C-alpha positions in Angstrom: 4.2 -17.4 58.3 1.1 -18.5 57.2 -1.5 -16.1 57.4 -4.6 -18.6 56.2 -6.4 -18.6 59.4 -9.9 -16.7 59.7 -8.6 -14.5 62.3 -8.9 -10.9 61.3 -5.8 -9.5 62.9 -3.4 -7.9 60.8 -0.3 -10.0 60.1 2.3 -9.0 62.5 4.4 -8.4 58.9 2.3 -5.6 58.1 3.8 -3.9 60.9 7.5 -4.8 60.9 7.2 -3.2 57.4 6.2 -0.2 58.6 8.3 0.3 61.8 11.6 -0.4 59.7 10.3 1.7 56.3 9.5 4.4 58.6 13.0 4.6 59.5 13.3 6.5 56.9 11.3 9.2 58.1 13.2 9.5 61.1 16.3 10.3 58.9 14.0 13.0 57.2 13.0 14.6 60.4 17.0 14.1 62.0 18.9 15.4 59.1 16.1 18.4 58.1 15.6 19.2 61.9 19.5 19.3 63.4 20.7 22.2 61.0 18.9 24.4 63.8 21.0 23.9 66.6 24.4 23.8 64.9 24.0 26.7 62.9 24.6 28.6 65.8 27.8 26.9 66.2 28.8 26.6 62.4 27.6 30.4 62.0 30.8 31.2 64.1 33.3 28.7 62.8 32.6 29.5 59.6 31.9 33.2 60.2 28.8 33.1 57.8 27.0 36.0 56.8 22.8 35.9 57.2 23.0 35.2 53.2 25.3 32.2 53.6 23.0 30.8 56.8 20.5 30.7 54.4 22.5 29.1 51.9 23.5 26.4 54.3 20.1 25.3 55.9 18.3 25.6 52.4 21.4 23.3 50.5 19.2 20.2 51.8 16.0 21.9 49.9 17.9 21.5 46.5 18.9 17.9 47.3 15.8 17.1 48.4 14.3 18.3 45.1 16.4 16.2 43.1 15.8 13.3 45.1 12.1 14.0 45.2 12.1 14.0 40.9 14.3 10.9 41.1 12.6 8.7 43.4 9.2 8.1 42.0 10.9 6.8 38.4 13.7 4.7 40.0 11.0 2.7 42.2 8.9 2.3 39.3 11.3 0.9 37.7 14.0 -0.8 40.1 11.6 -1.3 42.8 10.4 0.0 46.3 13.0 -2.1 47.9 16.2 -1.2 46.2 15.0 2.8 45.6 15.4 2.2 49.9 18.2 0.5 50.0 19.8 2.9 47.9 18.1 6.2 50.0 19.9 4.6 52.9 23.0 4.4 51.4 23.0 8.1 50.8 22.2 8.9 53.9 25.1 7.5 55.7 27.7 9.0 53.1 26.0 12.7 53.6 26.0 12.4 57.3 29.7 11.4 57.2 30.9 14.0 54.7 28.5 16.6 56.4 30.6 15.3 59.9 34.2 16.1 58.3 33.6 18.9 56.3 36.3 22.0 56.5 34.6 24.9 55.1 31.3 26.3 54.3 31.5 25.3 50.8 31.6 21.6 51.6 29.1 21.9 54.1 26.7 23.2 51.5 27.5 20.3 48.7 27.5 17.8 52.0 23.8 19.3 52.8 22.4 18.8 49.0 23.3 15.1 49.4 21.7 14.5 52.6 18.6 16.3 50.8 18.8 13.6 47.8 18.2 10.8 50.2 15.5 13.1 52.1 13.7 14.0 48.8 13.9 9.9 47.8 12.5 9.1 51.3 9.7 11.4 50.7 8.8 10.2 48.1 9.6 5.8 48.6 8.8 5.6 52.4 4.7 6.6 52.8 4.4 5.0 49.0 6.4 1.8 50.3 3.8 1.8 53.3 0.9 2.6 51.7 0.9 -0.4 49.2 1.7 -3.0 51.8 -1.1 -1.7 54.2 -4.6 -3.4 54.3 -7.1 -0.7 53.7 -8.8 -0.3 56.8 -5.4 0.8 59.1 -3.7 2.2 56.0 -4.0 6.3 56.8 -2.7 4.8 60.4 0.1 3.2 59.3 1.1 5.7 56.5 1.1 8.2 59.0 3.8 6.4 60.8 6.3 8.3 58.8 5.2 11.2 59.5 5.6 10.0 63.6 9.0 9.3 62.6 9.6 12.4 60.8 8.9 14.1 64.0 10.8 11.9 66.0 13.7 12.6 64.2 13.4 16.4 64.6 13.4 15.5 68.3 16.1 13.4 68.1 18.2 16.2 66.3 17.2 19.0 69.1 18.0 16.6 71.7 21.2 16.1 70.1 21.7 19.4 69.5 21.4 20.0 73.3 23.4 17.0 74.1 26.4 18.7 72.1 25.6 22.5 72.3 28.0 22.8 75.6 31.3 22.9 73.2 29.8 23.3 70.1 30.2 19.9 68.8 28.0 20.4 65.8 30.1 17.3 64.1 29.0 14.9 66.0 25.1 16.2 65.2 26.0 15.2 61.9 27.7 12.5 62.2 24.7 10.4 64.5 22.8 10.1 61.6 25.4 7.5 60.3 23.2 5.1 63.0 19.8 5.2 62.1 20.9 5.2 58.2 22.6 1.5 58.9 19.6 0.5 60.4 17.2 1.2 57.8 19.5 0.1 54.8 20.0 -3.7 57.2 16.8 -3.8 57.8 15.2 -3.6 54.1 16.9 -6.6 53.1 14.6 -8.8 55.3 11.0 -7.0 54.0 9.6 -7.7 50.5 8.9 -6.1 47.6 5.4 -4.6 47.7 3.0 -6.7 45.8 1.4 -3.8 43.3 4.9 -2.8 42.0 5.5 -7.0 41.1 1.9 -7.2 39.3 2.8 -4.0 37.8 5.8 -6.1 36.5 4.0 -9.3 35.7 5.3 -11.2 38.6 2.2 -12.5 39.9 3.1 -15.2 41.3 5.7 -13.4 43.7 2.8 -10.6 44.5 0.3 -13.4 45.8 3.1 -15.2 48.2 3.6 -10.9 49.4 0.1 -10.8 49.7 -0.4 -13.7 51.4 1.9 -12.5 54.0 0.7 -9.1 54.6 -3.6 -10.2 55.1 -5.2 -11.9 57.1 -6.2 -14.7 55.2 -5.8 -16.0 51.8 -8.9 -15.5 50.4 -8.6 -11.3 50.8 -5.6 -11.9 49.5 -6.6 -13.6 46.6 -9.2 -10.9 46.0 -6.7 -7.8 46.4 -4.6 -9.4 43.7 -7.6 -9.8 41.2 -8.4 -5.9 42.0 -5.3 -5.0 41.5 -4.7 -7.1 38.5 -8.3 -5.5 37.0 -6.7 -2.2 37.3 -3.5 -3.0 35.6 -5.3 -4.4 32.7 -7.5 -0.8 32.4 -4.2 0.9 32.4 -2.5 -0.6 29.5 -3.4 2.3 27.1 -2.0 4.2 29.7 1.3 3.1 30.6 3.5 5.1 28.2 7.1 6.0 28.9 5.9 9.6 29.0 4.6 9.4 32.5 4.2 13.1 33.1 2.1 13.6 30.1 -0.3 10.6 31.9 -0.4 13.2 35.0 -2.4 15.1 33.1 -5.0 13.2 31.9 -8.5 15.0 32.7 -9.5 12.0 35.3 -5.9 12.2 37.1 -6.2 16.1 37.5 -8.2 16.2 40.6 -6.0 14.2 42.3 -3.0 15.8 41.2 -4.2 18.9 42.3 -5.5 17.2 45.7 -2.2 15.6 46.5 0.0 18.5 45.3 -2.1 21.1 47.2 -2.0 19.6 50.7 1.9 19.8 50.2 2.5 22.9 48.9 0.0 24.8 51.1 1.1 22.7 54.1 5.0 24.1 53.3 3.5 27.6 52.2 2.0 27.9 55.8 5.7 28.4 56.9 5.7 25.5 59.2 9.6 24.6 58.4 10.5 28.4 59.4 9.8 26.8 62.9 11.7 23.6 62.8 14.6 25.6 61.1 14.7 28.7 62.9 13.0 28.3 66.2 16.2 28.5 68.0 17.0 31.6 66.2 13.4 33.1 66.7 13.2 32.3 70.2 16.8 33.8 70.5 15.7 37.4 68.9 12.6 37.3 71.8 15.5 37.5 74.4 15.9 34.0 75.4 19.5 32.7 75.3 21.5 30.1 73.4 21.0 27.2 75.5 17.1 28.4 76.6 16.7 28.8 73.1 17.7 25.2 72.3 15.8 23.7 75.1 12.4 25.7 74.3 13.2 24.1 70.8 13.0 20.6 72.2 9.6 21.4 73.5 7.9 22.2 70.7 9.7 19.0 68.9 7.9 17.2 71.9 4.2 19.2 71.2 5.3 17.7 67.3 5.6 14.1 68.3 2.8 13.5 70.7 0.3 15.3 68.6 1.7 13.3 65.7 0.1 10.4 67.4 -3.3 12.3 68.1 -3.3 12.9 64.3 -2.5 9.1 63.7 -5.7 7.9 65.8 -7.8 10.7 64.8 -7.1 10.5 60.8 -9.1 7.1 60.9 -11.8 8.4 62.9 -12.5 12.2 61.6 -10.9 11.2 57.9 -8.5 13.2 56.2 -10.8 16.2 54.8 -11.9 17.1 58.6 -8.7 16.8 59.7 -7.3 19.6 57.3 -10.1 22.3 57.8 -9.4 22.3 61.9 -5.7 22.0 61.5 -5.3 25.0 59.4 -8.0 26.8 61.0 -6.3 26.7 64.0 -2.6 27.3 62.6 -3.8 30.7 60.9 -5.0 32.0 64.6 -2.0 30.9 66.2 0.1 32.7 63.3 -2.3 36.0 63.5 -1.6 36.1 67.9 2.1 35.6 67.1 2.5 38.0 64.0 0.8 40.3 66.7 2.8 39.7 69.7 6.4 39.9 67.7 5.3 42.8 65.9 4.2 44.8 68.7 6.5 43.8 71.7 5.7 43.5 75.1 7.5 42.2 78.0 5.6 38.6 77.6 7.2 38.6 74.0 8.8 35.0 74.8 6.1 33.6 76.8 3.6 34.3 73.6 6.1 33.2 70.9 6.4 30.0 72.8 2.8 29.2 73.2 2.0 30.4 69.6 4.4 28.2 68.2 3.4 25.0 70.5 -0.2 25.3 69.7 0.8 26.0 65.9 2.7 23.1 65.7 0.1 21.0 67.5 -2.4 21.9 65.3 -0.4 21.1 62.0 0.9 18.0 63.5 -2.6 17.0 64.1 -3.8 17.3 60.7 -1.6 18.8 58.1 1.4 17.0 59.2 -0.1 13.4 58.9 -2.2 13.8 56.0 0.3 15.6 53.8 2.1 11.7 53.3 -1.3 10.2 53.4 -3.4 11.3 50.9 -0.8 11.6 48.1 -0.2 7.9 48.5 -3.8 7.4 48.2 -4.9 9.2 45.4 -2.8 8.2 42.6 -3.2 6.0 39.9 -0.9 2.4 40.0 0.6 2.8 36.4 2.1 6.4 37.2 1.9 6.2 41.4 5.5 6.8 41.7 6.1 9.6 38.8 2.9 11.4 40.4 4.4 10.8 44.3 7.8 12.3 42.9 6.1 15.1 41.1 4.4 16.2 44.4 7.0 16.0 47.0 9.1 17.9 43.8 6.3 20.8 44.4 6.7 20.4 48.1 10.5 20.6 48.4 10.1 23.4 45.9 8.1 25.2 48.2 10.0 24.3 51.0 13.0 25.8 49.7 11.4 29.1 48.9 9.8 29.8 52.1 13.0 28.6 54.0 15.4 30.5 51.7 13.1 34.1 51.9 11.9 33.8 55.5 14.8 35.9 57.1 15.1 38.6 54.0 11.0 38.9 54.7 11.7 39.3 58.5 14.3 41.8 57.5 12.0 43.7 54.9 8.5 42.9 56.4 9.0 42.7 60.3 7.9 39.9 62.1 4.5 40.6 62.5 3.9 40.7 58.7 5.8 38.0 57.9 4.0 35.8 60.1 0.4 37.2 59.0 1.3 36.3 55.3 1.5 32.7 57.0 -1.7 32.9 58.3 -3.1 34.1 54.8 -1.8 30.7 53.5 -3.4 29.1 56.2 -6.7 30.3 55.2 -6.5 29.7 51.8 -5.5 25.9 53.4 -9.2 26.1 54.7 -11.3 26.6 51.5 -8.9 24.4 49.8 -9.3 21.5 51.7 -13.4 22.2 51.9 -13.8 22.4 47.9 -10.5 20.1 46.7 -10.0 17.5 48.8 -11.6 14.2 48.7 -12.2 12.0 52.1 -10.2 8.9 51.2 -10.6 7.4 54.1 -11.6 3.2 54.5 -11.6 2.8 50.5 -8.9 0.8 48.7 -6.6 2.2 46.2 -8.3 0.6 43.4 -11.9 1.5 44.6 -9.9 5.3 44.7 -8.8 4.8 41.1 -12.2 3.5 39.8 -14.2 7.0 42.0 -11.6 9.4 39.8 -12.5 7.7 36.4 -16.2 7.4 37.3 -16.0 11.2 38.5 -14.4 12.4 35.4 -16.9 10.0 32.9 -19.5 11.8 34.6 
């Protein structure tokens, strides 16, 4: 594909890379969301206690933490592309195993395997897209990952509704094999990222990739030399002990920003809605079928508002989106806590409205930024390890919130529980105001130089 013309149009290969790679995001969303409807029938078939239900739901998060921890170093060593191929394979095997289990213990083990793939995808998909995308549309393209996550969650909800009539939870898991195969096959036709190739000293291969991904040869050449310059300044940084490198003074602000948005986004309780929405609606008086249908509506809101967020992120910027999103989420959770805590005839309607607006606010802001910001702020030499560290923190908090949600409801009541999540959202507003840098429109190398300059000032 020639890109030597003077046109400023983004080459089609950039969009092809984004779409195929983001199938990993779809699988992320599908395999985390499918348990919400399947659990209503698994509970019956395996006679699960509430504690066992929590373990079944949270098992995927244990695997995700492992996958996130491994994916960064593996991708730094073997390449982004080969890591995605391995992730697709694990997705397919985990989906098949989950569909064939005969006991709760086997299902938990299968969910851990699926979690490894989910965790790996959460690291490698935004990283691959960010390194391939032109700066002017990088935020929007990386946010495609979040869009596909929400579509995956909605797909899981619709699949749950499709097989709910006869409790066919095994089919709910088995469907995941199809997108896993699509990701594994599609990635064979995509190039490795130029930044990884340069890190391995393969400058000529990197230039060939950039010539395919940029609008003209001059832009590709300038970017190549910029990446090489950054690599050369980091020769004293690139050691095997990459975790120690993360504690450097100039890296710390980037790490605080990247980890902060991930941890606070999870601690706000968003995944309690994804995992337990049918149970929440069921407790307000809706039947199982109605609860699953209402949850599908929440999933649709999630998808639509993520599209809005993708449009806003390059216009409004990352920082302002976080401030507005966390503020609206806090308000919704305060109202939801009051409605569930004090009851009333319209509790079910209020719960649906509050959760819909809460998810909309998350999707348009935190949900989009949570993968964009970390993929932008970390330096090249330790980007994989830094992404892994961030996503380990993300999945760790996800695990804590998901595992403790039912216990908090039982111990504190629904009102106080959701008010606790609202308090986290208030902290999120403060975090965004004081600790999040604006990355809109800057190249990855410019951002790295900014962090170094601030540390030296």
